VOBA-1610 file (N, C-alpha, C; in pm, whole numbers, padded with zeros to 5 digits, always signed):
BEGIN
Met-06766+01212+16646Met-06690+01246+16525Met-06551+01183+16528Ser-06519+01108+16631Ser-06390+01048+16634Ser-06383+00909+16575Asp-06491+00861+16514Asp-06490+00729+16454Asp-06390+00731+16335Ile-06307+00627+16327Ile-06213+00614+16217Ile-06280+00525+16113Ile-06282+00571+15991Ile-06339+00491+15882Ile-06229+00433+15799Glu-06232+00302+15795Glu-06130+00227+15715Glu-06167+00231+15570Pro-06067+00232+15481Pro-06100+00222+15336Pro-06174+00095+15304Ala-06271+00106+15214Ala-06347-00011+15175Ala-06262-00101+15086Ser-06294-00230+15100Ser-06225-00328+15006Ser-06276-00309+14867Pro-06200-00356+14768Pro-06253-00348+14632Pro-06389-00413+14609Glu-06411-00523+14679Glu-06540-00594+14668Glu-06653-00510+14725Thr-06626-00444+14838Thr-06728-00360+14904Thr-06758-00239+14812Arg-06647-00179+14759Arg-06666-00066+14670Arg-06749-00103+14549Ala-06721-00219+14489Ala-06795-00262+14371Ala-06943-00286+14406Arg-06971-00348+14522Arg-07108-00373+14567Arg-07183-00240+14588Leu-07117-00144+14657Leu-07179-00016+14684Leu-07205+00060+14551Lys-07107+00055+14459Lys-07128+00124+14334Lys-07249+00065+14259Ala-07258-00068+14258Ala-07374-00128+14192Ala-07503-00088+14254Gln-07509-00081+14384Gln-07628-00039+14456Gln-07662+00111+14427Ala-07560+00195+14430Ala-07580+00336+14402Ala-07630+00363+14262Glu-07590+00281+14167Glu-07624+00305+14028Glu-07756+00234+13990Gln-07814+00156+14082Gln-07936+00088+14050Gln-08050+00185+14048Pro-08133+00187+13946Pro-08245+00283+13944Pro-08347+00251+14054Val-08412+00357+14103Val-08512+00339+14207Val-08644+00389+14150Ser-08748+00306+14165Ser-08879+00344+14106Ser-08937+00459+14190Leu-09028+00527+14127Leu-09095+00639+14195Leu-09167+00591+14319Asp-09232+00477+14313Asp-09301+00422+14434Asp-09203+00390+14543Glu-09090+00336+14509Glu-08987+00301+14616Glu-08935+00432+14674Trp-08908+00531+14588Trp-08858+00658+14640Trp-08959+00722+14731Gln-09082+00724+14698Gln-09186+00782+14787Gln-09202+00705+14916Arg-09186+00571+14910Arg-09192+00489+15025Arg-09080+00524+15125Arg-08961+00540+15068Arg-08844+00575+15153Arg-08862+00714+15209Leu-08913+00810+15134Leu-08932+00947+15182Leu-09031+00951+15297Ala-09126+00857+15297Ala-09232+00859+15397Ala-09180+00811+15533Ile-09063+00751+15538Ile-09009+00704+15668Ile-08949+00824+15743Pro-09008+00855+15859Pro-08954+00973+15932Pro-08814+00945+15990Leu-08736+01053+15998Leu-08607+01041+16061Leu-08621+01026+16208Ser-08535+00952+16272Ser-08540+00935+16420Ser-08479+01058+16484Ala-08507+01073+16610Ala-08446+01185+16686Ala-08295+01176+16684Glu-08243+01052+16690Glu-08098+01032+16687Glu-08041+01076+16552Glu-08107+01043+16442Glu-08054+01082+16310Glu-08057+01237+16297Ile-08161+01299+16347Ile-08172+01442+16340Ile-08060+01508+16422Glu-08036+01459+16541Glu-07931+01516+16630Glu-07795+01493+16564His-07769+01377+16509His-07645+01348+16442His-07620+01441+16326Thr-07720+01464+16248Thr-07711+01557+16134Thr-07682+01698+16182Gln-07757+01743+16281Gln-07738+01877+16336Gln-07595+01890+16393Ala-07540+01785+16456Ala-07404+01790+16511Ala-07303+01807+16399Leu-07324+01730+16285Leu-07237+01739+16175Leu-07238+01882+16112Val-07360+01939+16100Val-07368+02073+16044Val-07298+02174+16135Arg-07319+02163+16269Arg-07255+02252+16360Arg-07105+02244+16350Trp-07050+02121+16346Trp-06909+02098+16331Trp-06854+02167+16202Phe-06923+02136+16089Phe-06879+02186+15962Phe-06878+02340+15964Cys-06980+02404+16022Cys-06987+02549+16022Cys-06880+02609+16111Arg-06844+02539+16217Arg-06735+02583+16304Arg-06599+02566+16227Arg-06580+02452+16164Arg-06457+02424+16092Arg-06433+02513+15975Tyr-06542+02542+15902Tyr-06539+02622+15778Tyr-06637+02740+15797Pro-06600+02843+15870Pro-06697+02950+15904Pro-06738+03039+15797Thr-06659+03054+15693Thr-06699+03146+15587Thr-06731+03072+15457Val-06800+03140+15365Val-06829+03083+15237Val-06701+03046+15163Gly-06601+03134+15170Gly-06474+03106+15107Gly-06411+02981+15159Asp-06415+02963+15292Asp-06356+02841+15353Asp-06433+02718+15301Arg-06563+02727+15286Arg-06646+02611+15248Arg-06618+02576+15100Phe-06609+02682+15016Phe-06574+02659+14873Phe-06436+02593+14859Ala-06339+02640+14940Ala-06203+02589+14934Ala-06210+02442+14974Tyr-06283+02407+15077Tyr-06302+02268+15120Tyr-06358+02182+15005Val-06461+02235+14946Val-06529+02160+14834Val-06430+02133+14717Arg-06355+02236+14683Arg-06261+02223+14571Arg-06154+02118+14606Arg-06099+02120+14731Arg-06000+02024+14767Arg-06059+01881+14769Thr-06176+01870+14830Thr-06241+01739+14836Thr-06276+01686+14702Tyr-06329+01767+14616Tyr-06364+01721+14482Tyr-06241+01668+14409Thr-06134+01741+14423Thr-06006+01699+14356Thr-05962+01565+14414Arg-05973+01551+14544Arg-05928+01423+14608Arg-06022+01309+14563Trp-06153+01331+14560Trp-06250+01227+14522Trp-06235+01185+14379Thr-06207+01280+14293Thr-06197+01245+14148Thr-06057+01207+14108Gly-05959+01219+14200Gly-05825+01176+14166Gly-05753+01271+14075Arg-05805+01393+14063Arg-05739+01488+13975Arg-05624+01557+14047Ala-05514+01571+13984Ala-05396+01639+14044Ala-05381+01781+13981Gly-05332+01869+14062Gly-05309+02004+14017Gly-05426+02074+13986
//
């Protein structure tokens, strides 16, 4: 969890946005769903969930986190 993530360049952000907005066919979606998760991916996800639940132990804490993060992501102030 100590990896530092650098902000993406404008070019990288534009490329990722284009990829994220590209439609995926039903066949492609089903093909991707059929790929099983590795043991490493499962453990990493479980570690993230454990950390999140320790950091935000109550429903109120989790909602407060979501509100703050949504505001930060959307650039809304106040």
